N, C-alpha and C positions, 0 to 999 in steps of 0.2 A: 167668777173672777176673770178679769181681763188682763192679760199680760202681753205686752208688745215684745216680740222677739227682736231684740236690738243687737247691734255689733257687740256690745259689752256682755250680753247674756251668752251669745255664742262663744265669745272669747273665754268666758268662765267655763263653759262646757268643755271646750278644748283643753283647758288647763287641767280639769279634773279627769278627763277621759283618756289619758296617755295610754297608748298601746291597746287597751281593752275597751270594749263598748261600755258606754255610760248611758243610762236612761234617767231622765228627769220627768216626773209626772206633771204634765201641764195640760191635761185633757181639757179640750174645749177652749184653749187659749186663742185669742184673736190675734192674727198677724196683721190684718187690715179689716176694713169694713166688708170686704168681699172674700177674704180668705181666712179659714180657721184651721188651727192645728188639731189633728186627731191623734190621741195617744201621746207617745213620747218622742222627743228629739233624740236620735241616736247619733252619737259622736264618737269618732275613732281617729286616733293619730296613725296614719298609714306610713309616714316617713317623718324624719325630723323636720318640723316646720310645715308639714302637709297634713291637713285635717279633712276628714270626710264627715259631712253632716247629712243625715237622711231623715226625712219627715213624710208622714202621711197627712195630706191636707184635703179639706173640702172647700170648694170654691164655686162662686157664681161666674159664669162667663159674661160679665157685664160689658166686655168690649165688643160683643156682637151687636150689629145694628138691628138684627131681628130679635123679637121677643123670645127669651129663653129662660123659663122659670126653673129649669133643672139645676140641681146641685151636683157637682162633679167631684169624683174622688181621683186624686193623682198622687204619685210620688214626687217629692221634691228632693233633688240631690245637689249638694254643693261641695266641691273639692277645692279647698283654699290653700294656696302656697304662699307663705309669708314672703316678704320682699327680701329674700336672701339670694345673692347671685349664684350660690351653689346649686340652687334649684332653677334650672334653665327652662325657659319657655321656647319651644321650637315648633316648626311645622314639618310635616313629612307626608309621603304618599308612596304607594307601591312602586311608582315609576321614578321615585327620587333617586334610586340607585342607578348604576350604569347598566341599563338593560334594553336599549333600543329606542325606537321612535314613538311608539304609541303610548298614549296615556293609559295606565293600567289601574283598575279599581280594586279595592279590597275593603273589608270591614274595618272599623276603627280598631278592633282587637288585632286583626292581621297587620295593619299598618304599624301599630305599636310593636308587635313582634318583629316585623321587618326592620324597624329602626334598630332594635337591639342586634339583629343579625348582621346589619351593615355597619354598626358602630360598636364593635367589641370593646368592652370596658365601660359601657354606659348602661344604666338601668332606667326603664320607663316606669314612672310612679303612677301616672294617670294620663288619660287621653279623652278628648271629646271630638266628635266629627266636625268637619270644617265647612268649606265653601259649597255653594250650589255648583252643579256640574252638568255636562251634556249627557243626559240619560236617555236620549233618543236620537234618531238619525236626522241629518239635514243635508242640504246641497249647497256648495260654495258657489260664488259668482262665476268661477271658472268652469263650473259644471261637474266638479268632483262630488260624488254622492257618498255620504256616510249613511248607509242603510241601517246601521245599529249605533248604539251609544259610543261616542268617541272618548267619553269620560274626561274631557277637558274641563278644568275648573273655570268658572265664569270670570274671575278677576285676577289681579296680579298675584303671582305665586313665586316666592323666593324661599329656598330651603338650603341650609348650610352655605348661604352666600351665593348659591347658584340660582340665577334668574330664569327659571323654566318658562315663565310667562311674564314678560316685562311691559305688557300693555295695561293701561288703567281705564276701566270702564267709565263712561261719561253718564251712564244712567244715574240719576240723583239718589235712587234708593240703595245703590250698591257702593260701599266704601271699602277702604283698605286699612287693615290693622297691621302694624309692624312691631317686631320684637328684636331687641338688641341683647348682646351678651351680658351687659351690666344690669339687665332686668328692666331697663327703661322701655317705654313703648310709645309708638306714634300712631296716630289715626288721622285720616283725612275726612273732612266733612263735606257731604254733598249739598245740594242747594234746595232740598225739599223744605228746609227750615233755615231761618236766619239766626242772628245772634239772640233774638228774643224767642226763638224756637216756634215762630209762626210759619204756617205753610206759605211757600213762595211758588206759585205756578203762574207764569206769564210768558209772553213771547220773547222776553229778553234773557231767558235762562240760557238759550243756545246762541253762540255767536255764529259768524258767517262760515266758519270751518266745521261747525257741528260740535265744537267742544263746549263743555259745561263749566261755568265758573264754580269754584269750590275753594275751601280753605285747606292749606297744607297738603295739596295734592302730591303724591309721590312723583318724583322726577327721575329720569334716567339719562345717562350719557347720550349725546346726539349720535354718536357712532359706536359700534361695538368695540369691546376691548379684547385684545389678543393676549392669551395667557399660555405660557409653556411651563408645565409642571407647577401650575398655580403662581407663577411669577409673571407680572404684567410687563409687556414689551410695548415700547412706543412705536406704533405702526397704524396706518390707516387700513381698515378692513372693509372689503366689499364682498357681498354674497351674491352668487348667481347672476352676475352681470353678463352682458352680451359681448363684452370684450374685456381683456385684462387691463388693469390700471397700473401705470408706471409707478414705481417706488411704493407700491401698496401690497398688502397681503390679500390675494384673491382666492375665494373658496367656492368650489363647485361640488355639490353633492348629487346623488342619484338623479338621473334624468337625461334627456337628449339635448344637445347643443348644436348650434349652427357652425361647426368647424371653427371653434375659437382658436385663434393663432396664439400659441404659447412658445414659439421658437425663441431661443435666447433666454428663457426663464428657467429657474430652478423649479422642478415639479416633484412634490412628494405625494405619495398615495397613503391614505389613512383609512382606518376602520371606524365606523360610527358606533360609539357606545350610547350616545343619547342625542336625539335631535328633536327639538320642540319647534313646531311651526304653527303660528296662529292661523286660524281658519276664518276667512271671510264667509259671511252667511251664518256664522255661529250666533251672533247677537240678533240677527234678523229673526232667527227661529225662536230664540229663548228669551229675548228681552222685548221685542216688539218694535213698533214703528217710531220714527223720530217725531216728537210731539209737535214741532212747528212745521214739519214737512212730511206728510204721510207717505210720500214716495220713497223716503230714505229710512233705512233701519237704524236703530239706536247705535251710536258710535262711541268712541273712547277718546281720551285726550290725545293719545299718541298712536292711534291704531292705523297703521299703513300697511299691515300684513307683511312687513319685512323685519319685525323684531324677533329674530330667530335666536335660538340657543343651540350650540353645538359643543359636544365633548367627544373626543375620539383619541385614537392612538396612531401615531405615525408608524408605517410599516416599512417603506423603502422609497428611495429616490428612483424616479422613473424617467426615461427619455421619451419625450413627446414633443411633436411640433404643433399638433392641433388636438382639441378636445371636442369630440362629437357625441360621446356618451360616457356617463359614469354609472357603473353597476350599482345595484341595490346594496345598501349597507356600507358603501365606501364613499370617500370624498377625496378631492385633490386640493392641495395648497400650492398656489402658483405665485412666485414672488422673485424680485431682484434685490430685496432688502437684505443686505449682508448681515446686519445685526440679527435678524430673524433666522437666516440661513445658518449662521454659526451655531445656533442653539439646536438645530435639527439633528436627530439621531434616531435610530430604530427604538421603538417602544416609548418614545417621548409622548407625554399626554398633552393634548392641545385642547384648550377651552376658549370659545368665543361667545361673548354675551354682552348685553347692555347692562350697565351697573347703576345702582341707585346713587343719587347725588343729593346735595343740599341737606335739609334736615334729616333725610332718610339715609345718608351715607353710611351710618354705623349700624343700620338694620341688616340682620343676617337671615331673618325669616319674616315672611308676610303671609297674610291670609285674607281672602276676600270675605266680607261679611255683608249681610243684607241691609240693615239699618241700625241706628243706635236707639236703644230704649232710654238710656240715661246719658247725659253729658254734663260733667261738672256738678253732679248731684241733682240735676233738674231733668224732669221728664221732657222728652222731645215731642214734637207734634205727632209722631207716629203713635204715641201712647194715647189713644183717643177712641171714643165710641164712633168717631167719624173716620176711623182708620180706612174703611172701605173707599172713602172718597179719594184716598191717595192712589187709587188705581193699583192697589197691591193687595190681592185677596189673601196673602199669607199673614198679614198683620193680625187678623182676628179669626182666622179659620180654626176649625176644631181639630187641631193636630198637635202632637208633641212638639215642644220647642226647646232647643238647647241655646246656650249663650255663653259668652266669655266676658267677664267683668273685672273691674279693678276697684279696690278700696283706696281711700285717701292716702294710706301709708304704703301703697304699692303692692299690697297683697293681690295676687291673681286668683280668680275664681272661675272654675269650670262649673256651669250651672245647667240643670235640666228640670223640666216639669212635664209630666205625662205618665202613662201607664208604667207600673213597676210592681215588684213583689210585695212592697209594704201595703199598698192600697188594693192590690189584686184587681186592678181596674183595667178596662179596655175602652175607656171613654175618651179617646182622642187627646186633646190638650187645651191649654189655656189661650186666652187672648193676650194681646200686648199689655193690657192693663194689669192682669193678675201677675204676669211676669215682672213688670216694673214694681208692683207693690211688694212682692216677696223680696226682690233684690234690694230694694230700698231698706227694708227692715233688717237686712244683713250688713248694712253699711257700704254697699257697693255704690260708687259714684259715677263710673263710666261703664256702660254695658252695651254689648253688641249682639245682634241676632245671627245665629248660624243656621245652616240648612236643617230643616226639621222634617216632620212627618215620618215616613219610613226610614229616612236617612239618620234620624236622631239616634245617637248612641253615646254613652258615657262609660268609661272603663277605669278601673283602679287595680292596684296590686294588693291582693288580699293577704291575710295573716300567714297563709301557706306559701307566700312568695309567687303566686300565680296571678296573671292578669285576668280580670273577670268583668263582664258586662253587668251594669247595675240596673238598667232599664229593661222593659219588656217591649221588643220590637213590634210595631203595629202591622208590619207586613207578614207576621207569622214566622219570620226569620230575619236575621240581621242583614241589612242591605249593604252591598259594596258601594263605596264612595270614592271620591277623587283624592281627598287629602284630609288631614286631621291636625289638631293642635295637641302637643304633648308636654308634659312636665318630665324632665329627665335629670339625672344626676350622674356624675362621673364616679365610677367605683374607686374606693380608696384602697381596697385589697387589704385592709386591716382586719385581722381575725386571729382566732386561736390556732396555733400551728401544731401543737403537740400536747397531749394530756397523759397523765399517769394517775395513780390512785390518790396521790397527795400533792401534785403540783401540775401547773400548766404553763405553757410557753406561748407568748403573744408577740405579734409583729406584723410586718407587711409581707404578704406572700409573694408579691411581684410589684414592680413599679406601676404607677398610674399611666394611662395611655397618653394623655395630652398635657399632664400637669406634673408638678414635682411636690412631694410631701415636704412641708416645712417643719411641722411639729405635730405631736399627737400625745394625748393623755388617755390612759386606760382607766376606766371606772369599774371596779369590781369589789364586792364585799365591803362597801362603804369606804374603800381606800382608793387613792389615785396614784398612778405610776406614770412617770414620764418615759416616753419612748426615745431612746438615744440610738446610737449606731448599733448597739447591742439589743437583741430581743429582750422582752420583759419576761422574767420567770417569777411566777407567784407560787410560793410554797405554803405548806400548812393547810392544804385543802382536805376535806373529808372524803374518804372513798365512797364511790357509788352515789354521788350527790350532784343534783343539777344546779348550775350556777348561771346567773345572768351577768352580762357585761356590755359595755359600749365604749366607743372611742369618741373623744372630742378632738378635732384635728383642723389644721390649717394647711392649705395647699395653694400653689400659685401656678398660673399659666402665663401666656404672653400678655394678657390684658390686666390681670389684677390678682390679689390674694383673696381667697375665699375661705370662710370658716363655717364649719357645720359639725354635725354628729352623725355617727352611724345609727341605725336602728338598734334597739336592745336585742342582743343575740344570746343564745344559750349553748351550753355544752354540759356534758356529764362526765365526772371523773370515773376512772375504772374502779371496779370492785376491789381489785388488788393489783399491785404492781406486776407487770409481766416480767418473768425471769428470762433474761437473755443468756443462753447457754454459751459457755466458753470451754471448748474442748481442748484437753491436753492429752495427747497420745490416745485419742478416741474416747475420752471420758471427761464429763463435766463434774465439778465438785458436788453438784446436786445428785450425782449418781447416774444421770442420763448418759447413754452411750451414743456415740456418733454413728448413725447407720451407714454412713459412707466411708467410715474409716477402714483402711486396709493396712494391717501390720506389715512393716518392712521385714524381710528375711534377714537373718544374722549375716554379718560381714563375711565374705568368702576369703579364705587364706590360700594363696596359690602354692601348689606343690609341683615343681618343675621336674620333669623327666625328659632327658635329652633336650632340655631347653624349652619344653612345652608343658603347660598345665592342662588338666582335663577339661577346664572351662574354655580352652582355646587360647588363653592368654600366653604370649611367648616371653621368655626370660630375656630382658634387654641386655644382660651381661653374658649371655651364653655364647661360647665360641666352639664351633663344631670341629672335632679332630680331623687332621689331614690323613687320608688313607695311605699316601706314599711316604710318609715320614718314617725313617729308620734310626736305630741307635748308632753309636760311634764305631762298634765292632761290626764288621760286615756280616759275620756269622751269627751275630747276636740275635735276640728275639725282637721281632718287629714291635715298634712302639704302638702299632695299631691293634696289637692283641689286647682285647678287653680284659677287664677284671675277671670276668667269668672264665676266660680261656686259661688263666694261670692257676686257677683253684686246684686242679689235679696235681700240678707240680708241687704246690705248697703242701698238699696233703702227703705226697710221697716223701718229701724231705722230713716232715714231722714223724713219720713212721720209722725212718732210718735212725733218727736221733733217739727214739725210745728204745730201739733194739740195742744200741751201743750202751745205754745206761744199764741195761739188764746184764 
């Protein structure tokens, strides 16, 4: 029986396979004339609107120009995110955070973890490795030697709106893919194929400046933009000039200078958090020679080695007349622009970069890709047994290949073919033809090739909430790379807040990081509850019982409102309600005694003798007798005679009276 795995079949699998794995027996089903499915398609919803499909396939490597009768076993992985703006497509790398000058490499898994660490309140759902990068040393035209990998990505790279690399390669095989916050995407088309997708190789590809014609090429501002705390200021900016420019912002970073006169200017010293400097000699080493002029290395549309990116913090205003040297990791801002100066203060963040314009103005993330497999549902000229004639041995070599693709409805797909745990294979990877055939069968209409071989890596968030790699690395270990493409969501913080044996309280544990919650509905026990300003309390639950619940919610940010759902979450009620002791005079009504209770002693009643109590308290009304005070009769008894002194006199009188009576 022959079954074509179509978009509709995979959609059915997704619908039936919510949360848990679903297997459908389609052993021996044909995906194409060259690719056959082995066993079952395994489908799992890993997040609301994000589905993981895994297959073991057998394929012929028909794209190879050499005869190859072998049948290969590979894993095929597709992670599909429906066109919902709540699932954002972004790019990231280990050096995307503020951590210095060098490009830093990390595995796809490490890059995903680093994104979460630098973006609290966001969760990475899936990731795939990105652009090719400098994985070996080279020498610049100025003589600077990179003896080891610089890890610089080959093509344009923007992440979080920061243009770390704002040059665009002119090599026709390498194009740029861009992502916007609303989930729209842009791509530029090189000139290896025309509108009819036929190969175009002729002397007219390159113009006199070395630039290559192409469609929808990313464009950047002619001059860098000066930002203070991410607020753009109108100012002309100049980097590393031999003299300061009047009424401009002049920036000098580490290096030696020929005593540049800055007298009369305001000068601030800053610390470099991130500095990206494009390297000449980079393309000469990694891309090759200029096709029409073998003495020149491959160039880019705007590559003049001055498209820098700088982010740093101002430290202090300094008094300088000349600049002869700037220490490592520091920079100077020199200007007479009063608008700029008025914004300066200690710890202000300064960012200087070239920014995307035109059709690319709304793009906040870009990624360099090698070539397109599919454009508008048609195979490109790269998908051919003549692929080797394109002077690109990556097209049909025997290596794992990842890709990023899009369906007609905007669904974004992270795709991989190569060794993995399902096939238990170590047999390299497919040609461009097998890649295109399988992606076509899934309904993908635009597809772009990413860095492969040992760099190939695809990651997802598993049912335990951990990020996990799905492929088997061909290096024997996961390779560190320059950057990656991620699927991320902003955390809603909607969850169960408190449980007892018979009830549970639900709500938002804390506000969202960048957005505001507009509305939310709790789904539990086939009932729906609206979240208001008060938390939701669900009563009548069974003790010691596991319950599932999820929230459907809408939130808004500066751009739009977004609606999505949380994953299905679980909690277990308590076996019995926990009694909270209320102690009265050291004892709870349940009989429990307060171990910290100390009984107060009975109240002390003062007994004053001569105006003083034994406790030390004095009688506030006590008046001490005067020793010199006498009675009216001078011979009379002193008033100072105490009561004890007259007792004998009283006793004598009493005896006399008794004798007289006798």
